[in-house]
N, C-alpha and C positions, 0 to 999 in steps of 0.2 A: 534307864527309866522304863517302867512298864508302859505299854501302849494302851490307848483308850478307844473303846468302841461305844457308840450310842445306838441302841436298838429300840424301835417302837413295837408295841404289842408283844410283851414277853411273858404273859401269864400262861400260855399253852402253846402247843404245836411247834412251829419253826422257831418262834421267838424264845420260847422256854429252852429248847434244845441249844440254840445259839448262846444264850446266856450262860448255860451250864458249861458248854464246851470252851468258850473263850475264857471264862473265869478260871476254869481248871487249868488252862494253859498260861495263866499269869497275867492275862489282860485285865485292866480295870473296865468294868462294864457299867454304863449308865443305862438302866433298864426301865422302860416306861410301862405303866399299867393304867387301865381305865377304871377298873373297879378294885378297890382295896381288898374286899373280902375274898377275892380269888387270887390275890397276889402275895399271900403270907409267906410263900416259899422264898420270895426275893429278899426279905428283910433280914435274914440271918445267914446270908450266903457270902462267903469270903470274896472280896474284890468287886462285889456288886452294890451299887447305890441305886435304889429305886426312886422313881419320880412319877407322880400322878400326872397323866396326860391324856386328854382326848384330842386327837390330831385334827378333828373337825372344828375345834375351838381355836381360832387364829390367835387371839390374845394369849391364851394359855400356851400355845406353841412358842410364841415369842418369849414369854416369861420363863418357861422351862428350859429352852435352849440356852438362854443367857445365864440361867442358874447353873447349868451343866458346865458351861465355859468358865464361870466363876469358881466352881468347885474343883474341876478336873483339868481345865485348859481346853483348847479346841480339840475335839476328838480326831483320832487318826482315821477312823472309819465310821460312817453313818449308814445304818441299815434301815431302810423304810420297809417295815414288815407289817405294820398294823393294817387290818382290813377285815371285812366280813362279806357274806354272800347274800344278795337278794335273789331269792329263788321263786320261779313262777314265770308264766308267759308274760310277754310284753303287754298284751291287751289287759291283763288283770293286775298289772303293776300301776300304782298311782304315780303321778308326777312327783309328789312329795317323796315317795320311796326312791324313785330314780335319782332325784337330786341328792338325797341323803347318801345313796350308794357312792356317787361321785365325790361327795364332800369328804368321805372317809378314805376311799381307795385311791383317789387321784388328787384332789385339792389339798387334803391333809399331807400327802407326800410332798406336794409342791411347796407347801408352807414350811415344812421342816427343812427341806433342801435349801430354800431361799434364805432361811435364817442362818444357816451355817456357811453358805457359799462365800460371803465377803471375807470371812475369817480363813477359809481354806485357800482362797485366791491370794490373800495377803501373805500367807505362809508358803504358798507355792507347793502344796502337797496335800494329799488326802485321797480317800476312796469313798465313793458313794455306791451302795448296793441297793438296788430297787427290786423288790419281790413282785414279779408279774405272775403269770400262770400259764399253763398249757392252753387255757382258754383264749389267751392272746395269740396263739398260733393257729388253732382250729377250735372253734367254740362248739359247745353242746346246746341242745334245746333246753329251754327252761332256766337258763342262766344268761339271757341275752344282755342284760344290763351289767351284770358282774363281768362278763367277758369283754364288754365294751370299755368298762373302767380299766381293766387290765391291759387292753389294747392301747389305751391312752398312755398308760405307764410305759409300755413298750416304745411308743412313738417318741415320748418325751426323752426316754433314756438314750435312744439312738441319736437324737440331736445333741444331747448334753455330752455324749461320748466324744464328739468332735469339738463342740463348743468350748469345753473345759480343758481339752488337751494342751493348749498353749500354757496353761497355768499348772501343769503337772498334776491335775486332778483326774483320777481314774473313775470311770463309771461302768459298773457291771450290772447286768440284768439277769435275774434268775427266773427260769420258767419251770416251776415244779409241776409234776403230774399229780395223780391221785395219791395222797398220803394219809396216814392215820392221824390227822389233826382233828381239831374240834370245829373246823370251819363250817361243817354242815350241821353243827349244833348251835352255831352263832348266826342263825338265819333270820332274815326278815322275809316273811312269806307274802307273796302277792295273791290276794284272795278277792280282788275286786271284780268288776263286771266281766263276764265271759269266763270266769274261773272254771265253772262246771263243764263247759264245752271241751276243755282240755284234759279233764280228769282221767279218762282212760289212757291217754298217752303219757300223762304225768306219772302214772303208776309205774310205767316202765323205767322212767328216770329214777324214781325212788328206789326201785329194786336194784338199780346200778349202784346207787350210793350206799345201800345196805352192805355191799361187799367191800366197803372202804377199810374195814378191819384187816383185810388181806393185802392192803396197799403198802406203799413204801413207808419206811420209818422216817419220821421227821429229822432224826439225827443225820440221815443221809444228806439232807439239804444243808444242815448246819455244817457238816464236814466239807461239803462243796464250797460253801461260803468261806470257811476258814482257809481252805487251800487257795481260794481265789484271791483273798486279800493278803496272803502271806507269800504268794509265789513271785510277785513283782512283775508279772507279765501284763500285756495289754489286751488280753482276751476280753471280749465284750459280753457275749451271751453264754449262759450255762443252762442246758436243758437237763432236768433231773427226773429220773424214773423211766421205766420202759415204755409206759403208755404215752408219755410226752414225746419221747423220741420217735415212736411210731407215727405220731401225728405229724412230726416234721417230715 
């Protein structure tokens, strides 16, 4: 019987590459999207069942996860990939923006994981893959809150790796470096008080991001995850791309 994988945030970048790679290799994919208008490619793809999901909506998380279990059974692999980047100085970020960043990048991941855990524990098997970031290893200026949210993912994953081991549930954390994804087009920009004071220095950061087209292919991350979940080993952390490895 074909194995099943549940992936959040599959309309672009890592999530889209993962959806394509796993489905092409015979896996059944439960692929979530937040906006239907950018998810049309999911609807006619072999082995892929799309589900509308905003991971920051706890009630929707419960409903969708239960629907996936009803449709496909308990997934063999859960990949927490959905996220976005709040960009700008801490001073010019509003508390609402900061809370929303954590709601998606951290609390949404927690909600999805908690919804599946009782079923994985009962079955005594499964793999959880959490997408962190090289920013969780060594962070950059002007993404302090994004990096903090990904550091929270790292800390959670390190604990779960040990906590879930007695139930034969594997936890793997991926730390991608700079890749040609759309994360820097899915931005929430901090332009509050003090924004202008940082403008000359922020320009340097923008110039760095403009080079992202020369960065790693998202398929590199998808392949790393595919190998990680099919290898059967207990490796915990995966650092992907040269810039991330240099940070380590």
